[in-house]
C-alpha positions as a Python dict, from the first residue, in 0.01 Angstrom:
ca = {
    (1, 'M'): (0, 0, 0),
    (2, 'K'): (266, 229, 88),
    (3, 'A'): (472, 149, -191),
    (4, 'L'): (210, 220, -486),
    (5, 'I'): (89, 541, -273),
    (6, 'G'): (456, 675, -318),
    (7, 'A'): (474, 536, -637),
    (8, 'N'): (163, 757, -774),
    (9, 'V'): (288, 1083, -581),
    (10, 'L'): (638, 1066, -715),
    (11, 'V'): (498, 1045, -1067),
    (12, 'F'): (270, 1322, -993),
    (13, 'L'): (560, 1553, -879),
    (14, 'A'): (783, 1451, -1184),
    (15, 'R'): (471, 1583, -1393),
    (16, 'W'): (448, 1880, -1205),
    (17, 'V'): (860, 1941, -1231),
    (18, 'M'): (886, 1836, -1616),
    (19, 'T'): (556, 2066, -1709),
    (20, 'G'): (712, 2368, -1533),
    (21, 'L'): (1062, 2366, -1620),
    (22, 'A'): (1124, 2147, -1876),
    (23, 'G'): (791, 2212, -2121),
    (24, 'V'): (751, 1814, -2176),
    (25, 'N'): (387, 1685, -2124),
    (26, 'L'): (425, 1346, -1952),
    (27, 'D'): (56, 1267, -2004),
    (28, 'W'): (144, 1220, -2366),
    (29, 'I'): (396, 983, -2297),
    (30, 'L'): (269, 781, -1973),
    (31, 'G'): (-127, 801, -2028),
    (32, 'L'): (-345, 563, -2204),
    (33, 'R'): (-432, 659, -2591),
    (34, 'A'): (-538, 394, -2820),
    (35, 'V'): (-439, 517, -3067),
    (36, 'D'): (-104, 513, -2984),
    (37, 'V'): (-133, 162, -2824),
    (38, 'L'): (-244, 32, -3125),
    (39, 'G'): (-78, 269, -3413),
    (40, 'H'): (258, 352, -3247),
    (41, 'R'): (274, 27, -3022),
    (42, 'Y'): (344, 216, -2692),
    (43, 'V'): (200, -121, -2486),
    (44, 'W'): (352, 38, -2186),
    (45, 'Q'): (77, 302, -2156),
    (46, 'L'): (-157, -12, -2039),
    (47, 'V'): (14, 5, -1723),
    (48, 'T'): (185, 351, -1683),
    (49, 'Y'): (-149, 509, -1667),
    (50, 'M'): (-257, 422, -1392),
    (51, 'F'): (39, 650, -1206),
    (52, 'V'): (-39, 987, -1378),
    (53, 'H'): (-320, 1224, -1265),
    (54, 'A'): (-461, 1542, -1412),
    (55, 'G'): (-447, 1759, -1101),
    (56, 'L'): (-393, 1753, -727),
    (57, 'F'): (-783, 1676, -656),
    (58, 'H'): (-750, 1383, -862),
    (59, 'I'): (-469, 1224, -739),
    (60, 'L'): (-613, 1328, -346),
    (61, 'F'): (-919, 1142, -407),
    (62, 'N'): (-753, 858, -588),
    (63, 'M'): (-499, 760, -323),
    (64, 'L'): (-787, 794, -47),
    (65, 'A'): (-1002, 544, -207),
    (66, 'L'): (-697, 328, -263),
    (67, 'W'): (-588, 371, 106),
    (68, 'M'): (-974, 325, 236),
    (69, 'F'): (-1072, 19, 57),
    (70, 'G'): (-722, -135, -60),
    (71, 'T'): (-570, -125, 314),
    (72, 'E'): (-837, -401, 427),
    (73, 'L'): (-837, -589, 130),
    (74, 'E'): (-461, -639, 128),
    (75, 'R'): (-463, -747, 487),
    (76, 'I'): (-707, -1018, 378),
    (77, 'W'): (-564, -1131, 63),
    (78, 'G'): (-167, -1044, 139),
    (79, 'T'): (47, -790, -18),
    (80, 'R'): (132, -1029, -342),
    (81, 'Y'): (-227, -1101, -405),
    (82, 'F'): (-334, -783, -360),
    (83, 'L'): (-60, -640, -589),
    (84, 'K'): (-168, -881, -872),
    (85, 'F'): (-534, -788, -855),
    (86, 'Y'): (-446, -448, -880),
    (87, 'F'): (-246, -483, -1170),
    (88, 'V'): (-448, -718, -1346),
    (89, 'T'): (-754, -502, -1288),
    (90, 'G'): (-589, -201, -1402),
    (91, 'I'): (-457, -325, -1709),
    (92, 'G'): (-739, -517, -1778),
    (93, 'A'): (-949, -181, -1790),
    (94, 'A'): (-720, 16, -2037),
    (95, 'V'): (-710, -325, -2243),
    (96, 'L'): (-1104, -279, -2231),
    (97, 'T'): (-1084, 117, -2285),
    (98, 'V'): (-855, 38, -2607),
    (99, 'L'): (-1079, -246, -2746),
    (100, 'L'): (-1386, 1, -2735),
    (101, 'S'): (-1240, 248, -2915),
    (102, 'M'): (-1225, 69, -3209),
    (103, 'L'): (-1620, -24, -3202),
    (104, 'P'): (-1817, 159, -3507),
    (105, 'F'): (-2019, 386, -3265),
    (106, 'E'): (-2003, 766, -3235),
    (107, 'W'): (-1943, 754, -2891),
    (108, 'A'): (-1607, 455, -2884),
    (109, 'A'): (-1487, 715, -3175),
    (110, 'S'): (-1397, 974, -2890),
    (111, 'L'): (-1216, 728, -2703),
    (112, 'W'): (-955, 662, -2977),
    (113, 'T'): (-778, 961, -2925),
    (114, 'S'): (-852, 1043, -2578),
    (115, 'N'): (-594, 1063, -2294),
    (116, 'V'): (-687, 846, -2018),
    (117, 'V'): (-491, 900, -1685),
    (118, 'G'): (-555, 806, -1309),
    (119, 'A'): (-600, 457, -1104),
    (120, 'S'): (-979, 476, -1137),
    (121, 'G'): (-974, 160, -1326),
    (122, 'A'): (-765, -38, -1034),
    (123, 'I'): (-930, 169, -770),
    (124, 'Y'): (-1270, 48, -906),
    (125, 'G'): (-1216, -317, -939),
    (126, 'L'): (-1107, -307, -539),
    (127, 'L'): (-1432, -151, -499),
    (128, 'L'): (-1566, -443, -670),
    (129, 'A'): (-1398, -674, -448),
    (130, 'Y'): (-1462, -460, -127),
    (131, 'A'): (-1840, -505, -212),
    (132, 'L'): (-1822, -875, -281),
    (133, 'Y'): (-1604, -926, 91),
    (134, 'F'): (-1798, -704, 254),
    (135, 'P'): (-2196, -634, 118),
    (136, 'D'): (-2334, -483, 388),
    (137, 'R'): (-2065, -221, 505),
    (138, 'P'): (-2161, 132, 480),
    (139, 'I'): (-2007, 357, 217),
    (140, 'Y'): (-2088, 706, 220),
    (141, 'M'): (-2213, 837, -102),
    (142, 'Y'): (-2099, 1190, -158),
    (143, 'L'): (-1971, 1173, 198),
    (144, 'V'): (-2311, 1233, 323),
    (145, 'F'): (-2561, 961, 260),
    (146, 'P'): (-2482, 591, 423),
    (147, 'I'): (-2568, 266, 173),
    (148, 'P'): (-2446, -72, 208),
    (149, 'A'): (-2116, -144, -23),
    (150, 'K'): (-2336, -410, -259),
    (151, 'Y'): (-2572, -105, -378),
    (152, 'F'): (-2317, 168, -380),
    (153, 'V'): (-2100, -54, -639),
    (154, 'M'): (-2407, -86, -824),
    (155, 'I'): (-2484, 257, -818),
    (156, 'I'): (-2123, 320, -964),
    (157, 'G'): (-2167, 49, -1198),
    (158, 'V'): (-2461, 198, -1365),
    (159, 'I'): (-2356, 532, -1373),
    (160, 'A'): (-2027, 436, -1536),
    (161, 'F'): (-2211, 245, -1790),
    (162, 'Y'): (-2478, 497, -1874),
    (163, 'S'): (-2150, 752, -1881),
    (164, 'S'): (-1958, 535, -2086),
    (165, 'L'): (-2196, 575, -2394),
    (166, 'A'): (-2166, 960, -2374),
    (167, 'D'): (-1957, 1226, -2375),
    (168, 'N'): (-1904, 1328, -1993),
    (169, 'N'): (-1657, 1592, -1953),
    (170, 'G'): (-1363, 1370, -2052),
    (171, 'I'): (-1414, 1123, -1755),
    (172, 'A'): (-1314, 792, -1837),
    (173, 'N'): (-1581, 614, -1748),
    (174, 'A'): (-1556, 334, -2019),
    (175, 'T'): (-1223, 247, -1800),
    (176, 'H'): (-1396, 279, -1466),
    (177, 'L'): (-1648, -4, -1607),
    (178, 'G'): (-1394, -188, -1747),
    (179, 'G'): (-1225, -197, -1396),
    (180, 'L'): (-1564, -323, -1228),
    (181, 'L'): (-1600, -592, -1513),
    (182, 'V'): (-1263, -723, -1469),
    (183, 'G'): (-1243, -716, -1115),
    (184, 'Y'): (-1539, -919, -1144),
    (185, 'F'): (-1469, -1199, -1368),
    (186, 'Y'): (-1126, -1218, -1183),
    (187, 'L'): (-1256, -1272, -856),
    (188, 'K'): (-1540, -1514, -954),
    (189, 'G'): (-1295, -1689, -1209),
    (190, 'A'): (-1067, -1750, -939),
    (191, 'R'): (-1324, -2020, -753),
    (192, 'F'): (-1281, -2221, -1087),
    (193, 'R'): (-897, -2296, -1202),
    (194, 'P'): (-903, -2571, -1457),
    (195, 'L'): (-568, -2646, -1441),
    (196, 'A'): (-558, -2647, -1029),
    (197, 'E'): (-836, -2889, -1061),
    (198, 'A'): (-651, -3090, -1348),
    (199, 'K'): (-368, -3107, -1068),
    (200, 'Y'): (-579, -3212, -770),
    (201, 'W'): (-757, -3486, -947),
    (202, 'Y'): (-425, -3632, -1113),
    (203, 'L'): (-244, -3664, -746),
    (204, 'R'): (-562, -3804, -631),
    (205, 'W'): (-543, -4070, -937),
    (206, 'K'): (-208, -4122, -835),
    (207, 'M'): (-255, -4161, -495),
    (208, 'N'): (-501, -4403, -498),
    (209, 'R'): (-277, -4607, -786),
    (210, 'T'): (17, -4644, -493),
    (211, 'R'): (-185, -4758, -260),
    (212, 'K'): (-306, -5024, -454),
    (213, 'K'): (69, -5158, -488),
    (214, 'F'): (102, -5212, -95),
    (215, 'D'): (-132, -5375, 142),
    (216, 'V'): (-121, -5279, 501),
    (217, 'Y'): (-144, -5522, 753),
    (218, 'S'): (-263, -5499, 1092),
    (219, 'G'): (-41, -5583, 1374),
    (220, 'G'): (-121, -5876, 1619),
    (221, 'R'): (-61, -6249, 1636),
    (222, 'T'): (188, -6429, 1380),
    (223, 'D'): (-72, -6637, 1198),
    (224, 'D'): (-337, -6384, 1152),
    (225, 'W'): (-154, -6253, 870),
    (226, 'N'): (-463, -6180, 620),
    (227, 'R'): (-641, -5877, 854),
    (228, 'K'): (-616, -5613, 606),
    (229, 'I'): (-690, -5245, 712),
    (230, 'H'): (-751, -4991, 475),
}
């Protein structure tokens, strides 16, 4: 958690310094643009966009949400799984954004050249996970109205879906929706892992086969040789 927040803050400060002193706009290098990912193969943008924020309030609210919802999830999952989930949802949200930009619709055309920045894709995935683990815990919507986590996520999911179909002041709602979807399917898919299941049944078959090769006899009298236990 501390490493993620520290990395976001460092990139934010570097962006401010580079823009003010060197006149270099890191948003166009590290931010996510579908035209650059597909046209120029700037594949690193699928990762780096998560660490770039457009302003002070943008990074402040994102880091606050990361700390509020991510701390408890990291404590439950452990740091390794938490980081894996964070990057899977963040990168997955970016991939879905790029794929949506290729659709032949007017609302998708704006995604083609839009510059998407911020950790919101991964944070929306954390919100989804938090709602699945703690569905009845209250979350204060707009810091005023207490709503159970499960309903809170449903509401923001509907808002993200509706807003992704329209131009909403440049907010990357398609990326928000992508974070929710990737987080949901990742957590649900973790309950069914075909390779792990196949390995389990193979080991079970191997153990049963090994048992058949050896007979286990109970102790006792020497003439009681035919008493076999399993």
